[in-house]
BAKOLKE-300425 format. One record per atom (N, C-alpha, C): x, y, z; residue number from 1; atom name; residue in one letter. Coordinates in nm, 4 decimals, decimal comma, padded with zeros to 6 digits. Atoms other than C-alpha are relative to their C-alpha. Last residue first. Layout:
<pts>
<pt east="X" north="Y" up="Z" seq="NUM" atom="CA" type="A"/>
...
</pts>
This chain:
<pts>
<pt east="-00,0157" north="00,1100" up="-00,0955" seq="89" atom="N" type="D"/>
<pt east="-01,0671" north="-00,3170" up="02,3410" seq="89" atom="CA" type="D"/>
<pt east="00,1301" north="00,0148" up="00,0694" seq="89" atom="C" type="D"/>
<pt east="00,0892" north="-00,0259" up="-00,1141" seq="88" atom="N" type="K"/>
<pt east="-01,1263" north="00,0216" up="02,1803" seq="88" atom="CA" type="K"/>
<pt east="00,0171" north="-00,1051" up="00,1078" seq="88" atom="C" type="K"/>
<pt east="-00,0713" north="-00,0834" up="-00,0964" seq="87" atom="N" type="Q"/>
<pt east="-00,8178" north="-00,0371" up="01,9618" seq="87" atom="CA" type="Q"/>
<pt east="-00,0866" north="00,0321" up="00,1212" seq="87" atom="C" type="Q"/>
<pt east="-00,1030" north="00,0809" up="-00,0638" seq="86" atom="N" type="K"/>
<pt east="-00,9870" north="-00,3276" up="01,7818" seq="86" atom="CA" type="K"/>
<pt east="00,0716" north="00,0807" up="00,1101" seq="86" atom="C" type="K"/>
<pt east="00,0667" north="00,0963" up="-00,0897" seq="85" atom="N" type="Y"/>
<pt east="-01,3006" north="-00,1243" up="01,7130" seq="85" atom="CA" type="Y"/>
<pt east="00,1011" north="-00,0867" up="00,0736" seq="85" atom="C" type="Y"/>
<pt east="00,0629" north="-00,0731" up="-00,1115" seq="84" atom="N" type="I"/>
<pt east="-01,0953" north="00,1663" up="01,5748" seq="84" atom="CA" type="I"/>
<pt east="-00,0631" north="-00,0976" up="00,0986" seq="84" atom="C" type="I"/>
<pt east="-00,1070" north="-00,0514" up="-00,0868" seq="83" atom="N" type="V"/>
<pt east="-00,8714" north="-00,0555" up="01,3605" seq="83" atom="CA" type="V"/>
<pt east="-00,0621" north="00,0649" up="00,1238" seq="83" atom="C" type="V"/>
<pt east="-00,0586" north="00,1158" up="-00,0686" seq="82" atom="N" type="R"/>
<pt east="-01,1708" north="-00,2444" up="01,2171" seq="82" atom="CA" type="R"/>
<pt east="00,1072" north="00,0442" up="00,0989" seq="82" atom="C" type="R"/>
<pt east="00,0954" north="00,0431" up="-00,1029" seq="81" atom="N" type="E"/>
<pt east="-01,3451" north="00,0857" up="01,1396" seq="81" atom="CA" type="E"/>
<pt east="00,0543" north="-00,1190" up="00,0785" seq="81" atom="C" type="E"/>
<pt east="-00,0085" north="-00,0984" up="-00,1077" seq="80" atom="N" type="I"/>
<pt east="-01,0353" north="00,2117" up="00,9576" seq="80" atom="CA" type="I"/>
<pt east="-00,0936" north="-00,0402" up="00,1134" seq="80" atom="C" type="I"/>
<pt east="-00,1251" north="00,0280" up="-00,0711" seq="79" atom="N" type="S"/>
<pt east="-01,0310" north="-00,1084" up="00,7538" seq="79" atom="CA" type="S"/>
<pt east="00,0191" north="00,0957" up="00,1175" seq="79" atom="C" type="S"/>
<pt east="00,0205" north="00,1250" up="-00,0747" seq="78" atom="N" type="K"/>
<pt east="-01,3991" north="-00,0612" up="00,6611" seq="78" atom="CA" type="K"/>
<pt east="00,1264" north="-00,0363" up="00,0796" seq="78" atom="C" type="K"/>
<pt east="00,0741" north="-00,0394" up="-00,1206" seq="77" atom="N" type="I"/>
<pt east="-01,3274" north="00,2994" up="00,5616" seq="77" atom="CA" type="I"/>
<pt east="-00,0232" north="-00,1230" up="00,0876" seq="77" atom="C" type="I"/>
<pt east="00,1440" north="-00,0113" up="00,0197" seq="76" atom="N" type="S"/>
<pt east="-01,0687" north="00,1647" up="00,3204" seq="76" atom="CA" type="S"/>
<pt east="-00,0654" north="00,0436" up="00,1315" seq="76" atom="C" type="S"/>
<pt east="00,0737" north="00,1196" up="-00,0381" seq="75" atom="N" type="L"/>
<pt east="-00,7047" north="00,2434" up="00,3768" seq="75" atom="CA" type="L"/>
<pt east="-00,1472" north="00,0201" up="-00,0319" seq="75" atom="C" type="L"/>
<pt east="00,0179" north="00,0800" up="00,1215" seq="74" atom="N" type="H"/>
<pt east="-00,4666" north="00,4978" up="00,2220" seq="74" atom="CA" type="H"/>
<pt east="-00,0608" north="-00,1362" up="00,0329" seq="74" atom="C" type="H"/>
<pt east="-00,0767" north="00,1234" up="-00,0146" seq="73" atom="N" type="Y"/>
<pt east="-00,3625" north="00,6293" up="00,5657" seq="73" atom="CA" type="Y"/>
<pt east="-00,0145" north="-00,0943" up="-00,1193" seq="73" atom="C" type="Y"/>
<pt east="-00,1353" north="-00,0267" up="-00,0509" seq="72" atom="N" type="E"/>
<pt east="-00,4681" north="00,9920" up="00,5092" seq="72" atom="CA" type="E"/>
<pt east="00,0864" north="-00,1265" up="00,0027" seq="72" atom="C" type="E"/>
<pt east="-00,0774" north="-00,0699" up="00,1026" seq="71" atom="N" type="E"/>
<pt east="-00,7664" north="00,9039" up="00,2894" seq="71" atom="CA" type="E"/>
<pt east="00,1448" north="00,0208" up="00,0443" seq="71" atom="C" type="E"/>
<pt east="-00,0157" north="00,0912" up="00,1130" seq="70" atom="N" type="A"/>
<pt east="-00,9037" north="00,6434" up="00,5269" seq="70" atom="CA" type="A"/>
<pt east="00,0852" north="00,0649" up="-00,1090" seq="70" atom="C" type="A"/>
<pt east="-00,1039" north="00,0967" up="-00,0362" seq="69" atom="N" type="L"/>
<pt east="-00,8405" north="00,8752" up="00,8214" seq="69" atom="CA" type="L"/>
<pt east="00,0268" north="-00,0973" up="-00,1148" seq="69" atom="C" type="L"/>
<pt east="-00,1284" north="-00,0705" up="00,0003" seq="68" atom="N" type="Q"/>
<pt east="-01,0381" north="01,1571" up="00,6597" seq="68" atom="CA" type="Q"/>
<pt east="00,1150" north="-00,0968" up="00,0295" seq="68" atom="C" type="Q"/>
<pt east="-00,0325" north="-00,0312" up="00,1393" seq="67" atom="N" type="E"/>
<pt east="-01,3258" north="00,9190" up="00,5794" seq="67" atom="CA" type="E"/>
<pt east="00,1354" north="00,0703" up="-00,0103" seq="67" atom="C" type="E"/>
<pt east="-00,0482" north="00,1250" up="00,0597" seq="66" atom="N" type="K"/>
<pt east="-01,3291" north="00,7787" up="00,9322" seq="66" atom="CA" type="K"/>
<pt east="00,0430" north="00,0247" up="-00,1446" seq="66" atom="C" type="K"/>
<pt east="00,1032" north="00,0932" up="00,0465" seq="65" atom="N" type="S"/>
<pt east="-01,3637" north="01,1325" up="01,0616" seq="65" atom="CA" type="S"/>
<pt east="00,0658" north="-00,1250" up="-00,0582" seq="65" atom="C" type="S"/>
<pt east="-00,0072" north="00,0243" up="00,1437" seq="64" atom="N" type="L"/>
<pt east="-01,0978" north="01,3127" up="01,2622" seq="64" atom="CA" type="L"/>
<pt east="-00,1051" north="-00,1032" up="-00,0386" seq="64" atom="C" type="L"/>
<pt east="00,1029" north="-00,0606" up="00,0827" seq="63" atom="N" type="G"/>
<pt east="-01,2197" north="01,4220" up="01,6053" seq="63" atom="CA" type="G"/>
<pt east="00,0107" north="-00,0205" up="-00,1493" seq="63" atom="C" type="G"/>
<pt east="-00,0193" north="-00,1448" up="00,0046" seq="62" atom="N" type="D"/>
<pt east="-00,9377" north="01,3714" up="01,8545" seq="62" atom="CA" type="D"/>
<pt east="-00,0954" north="00,0687" up="-00,0979" seq="62" atom="C" type="D"/>
<pt east="00,0478" north="-00,0518" up="-00,1284" seq="61" atom="N" type="M"/>
<pt east="-01,0674" north="01,0204" up="01,9268" seq="61" atom="CA" type="M"/>
<pt east="00,0150" north="00,1521" up="00,0076" seq="61" atom="C" type="M"/>
<pt east="00,1450" north="00,0153" up="00,0003" seq="60" atom="N" type="Y"/>
<pt east="-01,0240" north="00,9388" up="01,5568" seq="60" atom="CA" type="Y"/>
<pt east="-00,0589" north="00,0575" up="00,1285" seq="60" atom="C" type="Y"/>
<pt east="00,0529" north="-00,1019" up="00,0914" seq="59" atom="N" type="S"/>
<pt east="-00,6708" north="01,0795" up="01,5614" seq="59" atom="CA" type="S"/>
<pt east="-00,1521" north="-00,0050" up="-00,0046" seq="59" atom="C" type="S"/>
<pt east="-00,0143" north="-00,1306" up="-00,0673" seq="58" atom="N" type="R"/>
<pt east="-00,5889" north="00,8714" up="01,8687" seq="58" atom="CA" type="R"/>
<pt east="-00,0585" north="00,1115" up="-00,0865" seq="58" atom="C" type="R"/>
<pt east="00,1000" north="-00,0067" up="-00,1070" seq="57" atom="N" type="Y"/>
<pt east="-00,7313" north="00,5591" up="01,7004" seq="57" atom="CA" type="Y"/>
<pt east="00,0062" north="00,1347" up="00,0728" seq="57" atom="C" type="Y"/>
<pt east="00,1324" north="-00,0108" up="00,0610" seq="56" atom="N" type="I"/>
<pt east="-00,5333" north="00,6150" up="01,3816" seq="56" atom="CA" type="I"/>
<pt east="-00,1048" north="00,0179" up="00,1085" seq="56" atom="C" type="I"/>
<pt east="00,0118" north="-00,1371" up="00,0529" seq="55" atom="N" type="R"/>
<pt east="-00,2150" north="00,6815" up="01,5783" seq="55" atom="CA" type="R"/>
<pt east="-00,1370" north="00,0219" up="-00,0619" seq="55" atom="C" type="R"/>
<pt east="00,0179" north="-00,0891" up="-00,1160" seq="54" atom="N" type="R"/>
<pt east="-00,2674" north="00,3595" up="01,7780" seq="54" atom="CA" type="R"/>
<pt east="-00,0141" north="00,1450" up="-00,0448" seq="54" atom="C" type="R"/>
<pt east="00,1371" north="00,0175" up="-00,0485" seq="53" atom="N" type="D"/>
<pt east="-00,3208" north="00,1675" up="01,4515" seq="53" atom="CA" type="D"/>
<pt east="-00,0270" north="00,0879" up="00,1224" seq="53" atom="C" type="D"/>
<pt east="00,0902" north="-00,0680" up="00,0927" seq="52" atom="N" type="R"/>
<pt east="00,0021" north="00,3087" up="01,3062" seq="52" atom="CA" type="R"/>
<pt east="-00,1441" north="-00,0065" up="00,0491" seq="52" atom="C" type="R"/>
<pt east="-00,0194" north="-00,1430" up="-00,0238" seq="51" atom="N" type="A"/>
<pt east="00,1954" north="00,1996" up="01,6164" seq="51" atom="CA" type="A"/>
<pt east="-00,0924" north="00,0821" up="-00,0907" seq="51" atom="C" type="A"/>
<pt east="00,0635" north="-00,0287" up="-00,1286" seq="50" atom="N" type="E"/>
<pt east="00,0479" north="-00,1508" up="01,5865" seq="50" atom="CA" type="E"/>
<pt east="00,0118" north="00,1484" up="00,0341" seq="50" atom="C" type="E"/>
<pt east="00,1453" north="-00,0054" up="00,0208" seq="49" atom="N" type="M"/>
<pt east="00,1351" north="-00,1535" up="01,2166" seq="49" atom="CA" type="M"/>
<pt east="-00,0737" north="00,0270" up="00,1303" seq="49" atom="C" type="M"/>
<pt east="00,0332" north="-00,1202" up="00,0776" seq="48" atom="N" type="A"/>
<pt east="00,4988" north="-00,0603" up="01,2848" seq="48" atom="CA" type="A"/>
<pt east="-00,1510" north="00,0129" up="-00,0189" seq="48" atom="C" type="A"/>
<pt east="-00,0168" north="-00,1150" up="-00,0897" seq="47" atom="N" type="I"/>
<pt east="00,5310" north="-00,3224" up="01,5604" seq="47" atom="CA" type="I"/>
<pt east="-00,0405" north="00,1290" up="-00,0720" seq="47" atom="C" type="I"/>
<pt east="00,1055" north="00,0059" up="-00,1014" seq="46" atom="N" type="R"/>
<pt east="00,3911" north="-00,5961" up="01,3332" seq="46" atom="CA" type="R"/>
<pt east="00,0056" north="00,1229" up="00,0918" seq="46" atom="C" type="R"/>
<pt east="00,1266" north="-00,0445" up="00,0583" seq="45" atom="N" type="T"/>
<pt east="00,6120" north="-00,4940" up="01,0427" seq="45" atom="CA" type="T"/>
<pt east="-00,1108" north="00,0042" up="00,1037" seq="45" atom="C" type="T"/>
<pt east="00,0550" north="-00,1154" up="-00,0696" seq="44" atom="N" type="G"/>
<pt east="00,9289" north="-00,5195" up="01,2508" seq="44" atom="CA" type="G"/>
<pt east="-00,1327" north="00,0511" up="-00,0529" seq="44" atom="C" type="G"/>
<pt east="-00,0335" north="-00,1244" up="00,0694" seq="43" atom="N" type="N"/>
<pt east="01,1173" north="-00,7458" up="01,0073" seq="43" atom="CA" type="N"/>
<pt east="-00,0618" north="00,1255" up="00,0627" seq="43" atom="C" type="N"/>
<pt east="-00,1385" north="-00,0055" up="00,0469" seq="42" atom="N" type="K"/>
<pt east="01,1382" north="-01,0658" up="01,2112" seq="42" atom="CA" type="K"/>
<pt east="00,0365" north="00,1359" up="-00,0589" seq="42" atom="C" type="K"/>
<pt east="-00,0961" north="-00,0148" up="-00,1091" seq="41" atom="N" type="E"/>
<pt east="00,8211" north="-01,0248" up="01,4129" seq="41" atom="CA" type="E"/>
<pt east="00,1417" north="00,0219" up="-00,0503" seq="41" atom="C" type="E"/>
<pt east="-00,0534" north="-00,1344" up="-00,0156" seq="40" atom="N" type="G"/>
<pt east="00,5881" north="-00,9524" up="01,1200" seq="40" atom="CA" type="G"/>
<pt east="00,1028" north="00,0181" up="00,1098" seq="40" atom="C" type="G"/>
<pt east="-00,0043" north="-00,0856" up="00,1166" seq="39" atom="N" type="W"/>
<pt east="00,3840" north="-01,2728" up="01,1451" seq="39" atom="CA" type="W"/>
<pt east="00,0554" north="00,1373" up="00,0363" seq="39" atom="C" type="W"/>
<pt east="00,1313" north="-00,0447" up="00,0450" seq="38" atom="N" type="S"/>
<pt east="00,4731" north="-01,4695" up="01,4540" seq="38" atom="CA" type="S"/>
<pt east="00,0173" north="00,0903" up="-00,1203" seq="38" atom="C" type="S"/>
<pt east="00,0269" north="-00,1416" up="-00,0209" seq="37" atom="N" type="L"/>
<pt east="00,8102" north="-01,6336" up="01,4797" seq="37" atom="CA" type="L"/>
<pt east="-00,1409" north="00,0304" up="-00,0479" seq="37" atom="C" type="L"/>
<pt east="00,0820" north="-00,0703" up="00,0987" seq="36" atom="N" type="K"/>
<pt east="00,8568" north="-02,0069" up="01,5166" seq="36" atom="CA" type="K"/>
<pt east="-00,0211" north="00,1453" up="00,0413" seq="36" atom="C" type="K"/>
<pt east="-00,0790" north="-00,1088" up="00,0594" seq="35" atom="N" type="N"/>
<pt east="01,1479" north="-02,1289" up="01,7265" seq="35" atom="CA" type="N"/>
<pt east="-00,0804" north="00,0822" up="-00,0992" seq="35" atom="C" type="N"/>
<pt east="-00,0433" north="-00,0928" up="-00,1036" seq="34" atom="N" type="G"/>
<pt east="00,9403" north="-02,3456" up="01,9628" seq="34" atom="CA" type="G"/>
<pt east="00,0815" north="00,1168" up="-00,0532" seq="34" atom="C" type="G"/>
<pt east="00,1106" north="-00,0365" up="-00,0888" seq="33" atom="N" type="R"/>
<pt east="00,9199" north="-02,6306" up="01,7144" seq="33" atom="CA" type="R"/>
<pt east="00,0539" north="00,0906" up="00,1092" seq="33" atom="C" type="R"/>
<pt east="00,0238" north="00,0964" up="-00,1076" seq="32" atom="N" type="K"/>
<pt east="01,2185" north="-02,6170" up="01,4830" seq="32" atom="CA" type="K"/>
<pt east="-00,1204" north="00,0455" up="00,0804" seq="32" atom="C" type="K"/>
<pt east="-00,0610" north="-00,0283" up="-00,1304" seq="31" atom="N" type="R"/>
<pt east="01,1849" north="-02,3945" up="01,1790" seq="31" atom="CA" type="R"/>
<pt east="-00,0292" north="-00,1133" up="00,0964" seq="31" atom="C" type="R"/>
<pt east="00,0800" north="-00,0724" up="-00,1002" seq="30" atom="N" type="P"/>
<pt east="01,0902" north="-02,5447" up="00,8439" seq="30" atom="CA" type="P"/>
<pt east="00,0788" north="00,0240" up="00,1284" seq="30" atom="C" type="P"/>
<pt east="-00,0284" north="00,0671" up="-00,1265" seq="29" atom="N" type="I"/>
<pt east="01,3465" north="-02,6355" up="00,5746" seq="29" atom="CA" type="I"/>
<pt east="-00,0730" north="00,0782" up="00,1083" seq="29" atom="C" type="I"/>
<pt east="00,0407" north="-00,0762" up="-00,1185" seq="28" atom="N" type="Y"/>
<pt east="01,2174" north="-02,5430" up="00,2305" seq="28" atom="CA" type="Y"/>
<pt east="00,0303" north="-00,0836" up="00,1234" seq="28" atom="C" type="Y"/>
<pt east="00,0416" north="00,0860" up="-00,1099" seq="27" atom="N" type="L"/>
<pt east="01,4091" north="-02,6906" up="-00,0630" seq="27" atom="CA" type="L"/>
<pt east="-00,0322" north="00,0874" up="00,1197" seq="27" atom="C" type="L"/>
<pt east="00,0166" north="-00,0662" up="-00,1288" seq="26" atom="N" type="Y"/>
<pt east="01,4531" north="-02,5199" up="-00,3974" seq="26" atom="CA" type="Y"/>
<pt east="-00,0528" north="-00,0980" up="00,1028" seq="26" atom="C" type="Y"/>
<pt east="00,1306" north="-00,0625" up="-00,0113" seq="25" atom="N" type="D"/>
<pt east="01,5860" north="-02,7249" up="-00,6895" seq="25" atom="CA" type="D"/>
<pt east="-00,0080" north="00,0676" up="00,1361" seq="25" atom="C" type="D"/>
<pt east="00,0206" north="-00,1176" up="00,0836" seq="24" atom="N" type="G"/>
<pt east="01,9310" north="-02,8319" up="-00,8075" seq="24" atom="CA" type="G"/>
<pt east="-00,1359" north="00,0653" up="00,0041" seq="24" atom="C" type="G"/>
<pt east="-00,1082" north="-00,0684" up="00,0698" seq="23" atom="N" type="D"/>
<pt east="01,9525" north="-03,1871" up="-00,6758" seq="23" atom="CA" type="D"/>
<pt east="-00,0493" north="00,1190" up="-00,0823" seq="23" atom="C" type="D"/>
<pt east="00,0703" north="-00,1184" up="00,0459" seq="22" atom="N" type="F"/>
<pt east="01,7275" north="-03,3323" up="-00,4076" seq="22" atom="CA" type="F"/>
<pt east="00,1005" north="00,0902" up="-00,0685" seq="22" atom="C" type="F"/>
<pt east="00,1454" north="00,0098" up="-00,0119" seq="21" atom="N" type="Y"/>
<pt east="01,8095" north="-03,6773" up="-00,2764" seq="21" atom="CA" type="Y"/>
<pt east="-00,0737" north="00,1097" up="-00,0769" seq="21" atom="C" type="Y"/>
<pt east="00,0383" north="00,1362" up="00,0388" seq="20" atom="N" type="D"/>
<pt east="02,1750" north="-03,7255" up="-00,3718" seq="20" atom="CA" type="D"/>
<pt east="-00,1520" north="-00,0155" up="-00,0020" seq="20" atom="C" type="D"/>
<pt east="00,0066" north="00,0042" up="00,1459" seq="19" atom="N" type="Q"/>
<pt east="02,2148" north="-03,3459" up="-00,3578" seq="19" atom="CA" type="Q"/>
<pt east="-00,0346" north="-00,1399" up="-00,0518" seq="19" atom="C" type="Q"/>
<pt east="00,1298" north="-00,0575" up="00,0393" seq="18" atom="N" type="I"/>
<pt east="02,1290" north="-03,3607" up="00,0132" seq="18" atom="CA" type="I"/>
<pt east="-00,0157" north="-00,0070" up="-00,1516" seq="18" atom="C" type="I"/>
<pt east="00,1037" north="00,0958" up="-00,0392" seq="17" atom="N" type="L"/>
<pt east="02,4240" north="-03,5950" up="00,0708" seq="17" atom="CA" type="L"/>
<pt east="-00,1386" north="00,0493" up="-00,0413" seq="17" atom="C" type="L"/>
<pt east="-00,0088" north="00,1135" up="00,0921" seq="16" atom="N" type="A"/>
<pt east="02,6626" north="-03,3711" up="-00,1249" seq="16" atom="CA" type="A"/>
<pt east="-00,1088" north="-00,1024" up="00,0300" seq="16" atom="C" type="A"/>
<pt east="00,0506" north="-00,0480" up="00,1289" seq="15" atom="N" type="V"/>
<pt east="02,5455" north="-03,0650" up="00,0722" seq="15" atom="CA" type="V"/>
<pt east="00,0001" north="-00,1144" up="-00,1007" seq="15" atom="C" type="V"/>
<pt east="00,1448" north="-00,0072" up="-00,0126" seq="14" atom="N" type="L"/>
<pt east="02,5982" north="-03,2581" up="00,3960" seq="14" atom="CA" type="L"/>
<pt east="-00,0640" north="00,0476" up="-00,1299" seq="14" atom="C" type="L"/>
<pt east="00,0513" north="00,1370" up="-00,0032" seq="13" atom="N" type="E"/>
<pt east="02,9521" north="-03,3568" up="00,3007" seq="13" atom="CA" type="E"/>
<pt east="-00,1528" north="-00,0008" up="00,0055" seq="13" atom="C" type="E"/>
<pt east="-00,0025" north="00,0581" up="00,1343" seq="12" atom="N" type="E"/>
<pt east="03,0371" north="-02,9999" up="00,2004" seq="12" atom="CA" type="E"/>
<pt east="-00,0635" north="-00,1382" up="-00,0048" seq="12" atom="C" type="E"/>
<pt east="-00,1242" north="00,0705" up="00,0358" seq="11" atom="N" type="P"/>
<pt east="02,9346" north="-02,8648" up="00,5424" seq="11" atom="CA" type="P"/>
<pt east="-00,0120" north="-00,0665" up="-00,1375" seq="11" atom="C" type="P"/>
<pt east="-00,0041" north="00,1403" up="-00,0406" seq="10" atom="N" type="L"/>
<pt east="02,6351" north="-02,6304" up="00,5400" seq="10" atom="CA" type="L"/>
<pt east="00,1346" north="-00,0620" up="-00,0359" seq="10" atom="C" type="L"/>
<pt east="00,0386" north="00,0172" up="-00,1404" seq="9" atom="N" type="V"/>
<pt east="02,6072" north="-02,2498" up="00,5394" seq="9" atom="CA" type="V"/>
<pt east="00,0077" north="-00,1446" up="00,0506" seq="9" atom="C" type="V"/>
<pt east="-00,0517" north="-00,1069" up="-00,0856" seq="8" atom="N" type="D"/>
<pt east="02,7710" north="-02,1223" up="00,2199" seq="8" atom="CA" type="D"/>
<pt east="-00,0271" north="-00,0248" up="00,1478" seq="8" atom="C" type="D"/>
<pt east="-00,1459" north="00,0159" up="-00,0115" seq="7" atom="N" type="C"/>
<pt east="02,7294" north="-02,4485" up="00,0243" seq="7" atom="CA" type="C"/>
<pt east="00,0634" north="00,1098" up="00,0857" seq="7" atom="C" type="C"/>
<pt east="-00,0325" north="00,1104" up="-00,0908" seq="6" atom="N" type="A"/>
<pt east="02,3571" north="-02,4389" up="00,0990" seq="6" atom="CA" type="A"/>
<pt east="00,1504" north="-00,0119" up="00,0197" seq="6" atom="C" type="A"/>
<pt east="-00,0611" north="00,1091" up="00,0744" seq="5" atom="N" type="K"/>
<pt east="02,3225" north="-02,0995" up="-00,0658" seq="5" atom="CA" type="K"/>
<pt east="00,0432" north="-00,1071" up="00,0993" seq="5" atom="C" type="K"/>
<pt east="-00,1433" north="00,0094" up="-00,0235" seq="4" atom="N" type="K"/>
<pt east="02,0875" north="-01,8881" up="00,1410" seq="4" atom="CA" type="K"/>
<pt east="00,0529" north="-00,1161" up="-00,0829" seq="4" atom="C" type="K"/>
<pt east="-00,0668" north="00,1214" up="00,0447" seq="3" atom="N" type="Y"/>
<pt east="01,7383" north="-01,7769" up="00,0505" seq="3" atom="CA" type="Y"/>
<pt east="00,1477" north="00,0098" up="00,0307" seq="3" atom="C" type="Y"/>
<pt east="-00,1076" north="-00,0169" up="00,0952" seq="2" atom="N" type="G"/>
<pt east="01,5488" north="-01,5185" up="00,2476" seq="2" atom="CA" type="G"/>
<pt east="00,0616" north="-00,1339" up="-00,0366" seq="2" atom="C" type="G"/>
<pt east="-00,0892" north="00,1137" up="-00,0008" seq="1" atom="N" type="M"/>
<pt east="01,2103" north="-01,5422" up="00,4118" seq="1" atom="CA" type="M"/>
<pt east="00,1053" north="00,0237" up="-00,1067" seq="1" atom="C" type="M"/>
</pts>
């Protein structure tokens, strides 16, 4: 989530009105219903992790051990196991 200056994106009158209620502090404005993004959708993290998980599973199926994968991907063995079991489905 990035911050934007209200005066850069809102009309002056609206900024003045908001300042009457909430002056000089941070204000979170939630997304409208139906516009919510899932985790990692905006910055591509979800896609990158899914691709990584497929590579881990392929490497495991090609014979690499869980220990080797954990070291290569800097993950715990338990995390590697979770990836493998999830990819099996």
